[in-house]
C-alpha positions as CSV (number, residue, x, y, z in Angstrom):
1,X,33.9,54.6,-0.5
2,X,34.7,57.9,1.2
3,X,38.0,58.0,2.9
4,X,37.7,60.2,6.1
5,X,41.5,60.9,6.0
6,X,41.4,62.5,2.5
7,X,37.9,64.0,2.6
8,X,38.9,67.5,3.4
9,X,41.7,67.7,0.9
10,X,39.5,66.1,-1.8
11,X,36.7,68.6,-1.2
12,X,39.2,71.5,-1.3
13,X,40.6,70.2,-4.6
14,X,37.1,70.0,-6.1
15,X,36.2,73.5,-4.8
16,X,39.3,75.0,-6.3
17,X,38.8,73.2,-9.6
18,X,35.2,74.4,-9.8
19,X,36.2,78.0,-8.8
20,X,38.9,78.3,-11.4
21,X,36.8,79.1,-14.5
22,X,35.2,82.1,-12.9
23,X,37.7,83.2,-10.2
24,X,41.1,81.8,-11.0
25,X,44.0,82.5,-13.3
26,X,42.0,80.9,-16.2
27,X,39.4,83.7,-16.0
28,X,42.1,86.4,-15.8
29,X,43.8,85.2,-18.9
30,X,40.9,84.8,-21.2
31,X,38.3,87.0,-22.9
32,X,35.4,84.6,-22.4
33,X,32.0,85.9,-21.6
34,X,30.4,85.2,-18.2
35,X,28.1,82.7,-19.9
36,X,31.1,80.8,-21.3
37,X,32.8,80.8,-17.9
38,X,29.6,79.3,-16.4
39,X,29.7,76.6,-19.1
40,X,33.3,75.9,-18.2
41,X,32.3,75.7,-14.5
42,X,29.7,73.1,-15.5
43,X,32.5,71.1,-17.2
44,X,34.5,71.3,-14.0
45,X,31.6,70.1,-11.9
46,X,30.9,67.3,-14.3
47,X,34.4,65.9,-13.7
48,X,33.5,65.5,-10.0
49,X,29.8,64.5,-10.2
50,X,30.3,60.9,-9.1
51,X,32.1,62.0,-5.9
52,X,29.6,64.8,-5.2
53,X,26.8,62.2,-5.5
54,X,28.7,59.8,-3.3
55,X,29.1,62.5,-0.6
56,X,25.4,63.3,-0.7
57,X,24.5,59.6,-0.1
58,X,27.0,59.1,2.6
59,X,25.9,58.4,6.2
60,X,29.4,59.3,7.3
61,X,29.2,62.8,5.8
62,X,25.7,63.3,7.3
63,X,27.1,62.3,10.7
64,X,30.0,64.7,10.4
65,X,27.7,67.5,9.4
66,X,25.4,66.9,12.3
67,X,28.3,66.8,14.8
68,X,29.8,70.0,13.3
69,X,26.3,71.6,13.4
70,X,25.9,70.7,17.1
71,X,29.2,72.2,18.1
72,X,28.6,75.3,16.0
73,X,31.1,74.7,13.3
74,X,28.7,75.1,10.4
75,X,28.0,78.8,10.3
76,X,25.4,79.4,7.6
77,X,24.2,76.0,6.7
78,X,21.5,74.5,8.9
79,X,20.2,71.0,9.1
80,X,17.3,71.8,6.8
81,X,19.6,73.5,4.3
82,X,21.8,70.4,4.3
83,X,18.9,68.1,3.8
84,X,17.6,70.3,0.9
85,X,21.0,70.2,-0.9
86,X,21.3,66.4,-0.3
87,X,17.8,65.8,-1.7
88,X,18.6,68.0,-4.6
89,X,21.7,66.0,-5.5
90,X,20.1,62.7,-4.8
91,X,17.1,63.5,-7.0
92,X,19.0,64.4,-10.2
93,X,19.9,68.0,-9.4
94,X,23.5,67.8,-10.5
95,X,22.5,66.6,-13.9
96,X,19.8,69.4,-14.1
97,X,22.5,71.9,-13.2
98,X,24.9,70.6,-15.8
99,X,22.3,70.5,-18.5
100,X,21.4,74.1,-17.7
101,X,25.1,75.3,-17.7
102,X,25.7,73.7,-21.1
103,X,22.6,75.3,-22.7
104,X,22.6,78.3,-25.0
105,X,19.5,79.6,-23.1
106,X,20.2,78.9,-19.5
107,X,17.0,80.4,-18.1
108,X,14.8,78.4,-20.4
109,X,16.9,75.3,-19.7
110,X,16.6,75.9,-16.0
111,X,12.9,76.0,-16.1
112,X,12.7,72.8,-18.3
113,X,15.1,71.0,-15.9
114,X,13.1,72.2,-12.9
115,X,10.0,70.5,-14.4
116,X,11.9,67.2,-14.5
117,X,12.8,67.2,-10.8
118,X,10.4,65.8,-8.2
119,X,7.8,68.1,-6.8
120,X,9.4,68.6,-3.4
121,X,12.7,69.6,-5.0
122,X,10.9,72.1,-7.3
123,X,9.1,73.6,-4.4
124,X,12.3,74.1,-2.5
125,X,14.4,75.3,-5.5
126,X,14.1,79.0,-4.8
127,X,15.2,78.4,-1.1
128,X,18.1,76.2,-2.2
129,X,19.2,78.9,-4.7
130,X,19.0,81.7,-2.1
131,X,21.0,79.6,0.3
132,X,23.5,78.8,-2.4
133,X,23.9,82.5,-3.2
134,X,24.8,83.1,0.5
135,X,27.2,80.2,0.5
136,X,28.7,81.3,-2.8
137,X,29.2,84.9,-1.5
138,X,30.8,83.5,1.7
139,X,33.0,81.1,-0.1
140,X,34.2,83.4,-2.9
141,X,34.9,86.2,-0.4
142,X,37.0,83.7,1.7
143,X,38.7,82.5,-1.5
144,X,39.6,86.0,-2.5
145,X,40.9,86.8,0.9
146,X,43.1,83.7,0.9
147,X,44.4,84.4,-2.6
148,X,44.8,88.2,-2.5
149,X,44.9,89.1,1.2
150,X,44.7,92.8,1.5
151,X,45.5,93.4,-2.2
152,X,42.7,94.4,-4.4
153,X,40.9,91.6,-6.2
154,X,41.2,92.0,-10.0
155,X,38.2,93.8,-11.4
156,X,37.5,91.0,-13.9
157,X,37.1,88.5,-11.0
158,X,34.9,90.9,-9.0
159,X,32.7,91.4,-12.1
160,X,32.4,87.6,-12.4
161,X,31.4,87.4,-8.7
162,X,28.7,90.1,-9.1
163,X,27.4,88.5,-12.4
164,X,27.3,85.1,-10.8
165,X,25.4,86.4,-7.7
166,X,22.9,88.1,-10.0
167,X,22.5,84.9,-12.1
168,X,21.8,82.8,-9.0
169,X,19.2,85.4,-7.8
170,X,17.6,85.4,-11.2
171,X,17.3,81.6,-11.1
172,X,15.8,81.8,-7.6
173,X,13.2,84.3,-8.8
174,X,12.3,82.1,-11.8
175,X,11.9,79.1,-9.4
176,X,9.8,81.0,-7.0
177,X,7.5,82.4,-9.8
178,X,7.1,79.0,-11.2
179,X,6.2,77.5,-7.8
180,X,3.7,80.3,-7.2
181,X,2.1,79.9,-10.6
182,X,1.3,76.2,-9.9
């Protein structure tokens, strides 16, 4: 059961844990490739899958989102975006993501995993990915500002940011092309 008193701190803990492979001290202190760092990000996500799935099924979280949306507290995530993400998670999307991130050929795995998801999720995949790129950019920019302030962000982390944005865009293109081919 979701505890409303610890929800914010739990989400922040998960976000920081998931961000660390690509944007934290771990990334700065290793010579891993971007692909390897994405794999480590998948491992971090996998440790929190149950909680993420619980959040996506929660009526309480949906209510909080709707209230925040009404009062203007959710800047770049509309009701339809929220529903798309929730449907993605509730229809096996997290497992598809994890399978892709653990694959040697992530693009091929992405397309295979996409085929396993329900039709309405496949049809919305490119939109979900474009929105996730926007949210990724917003969140990482905010994360860097909170961590580095006015100091320059280390070039290695900025490179990871650019590569991850490009990767998300590529997946969105693949999803859109697959949808249009059907």
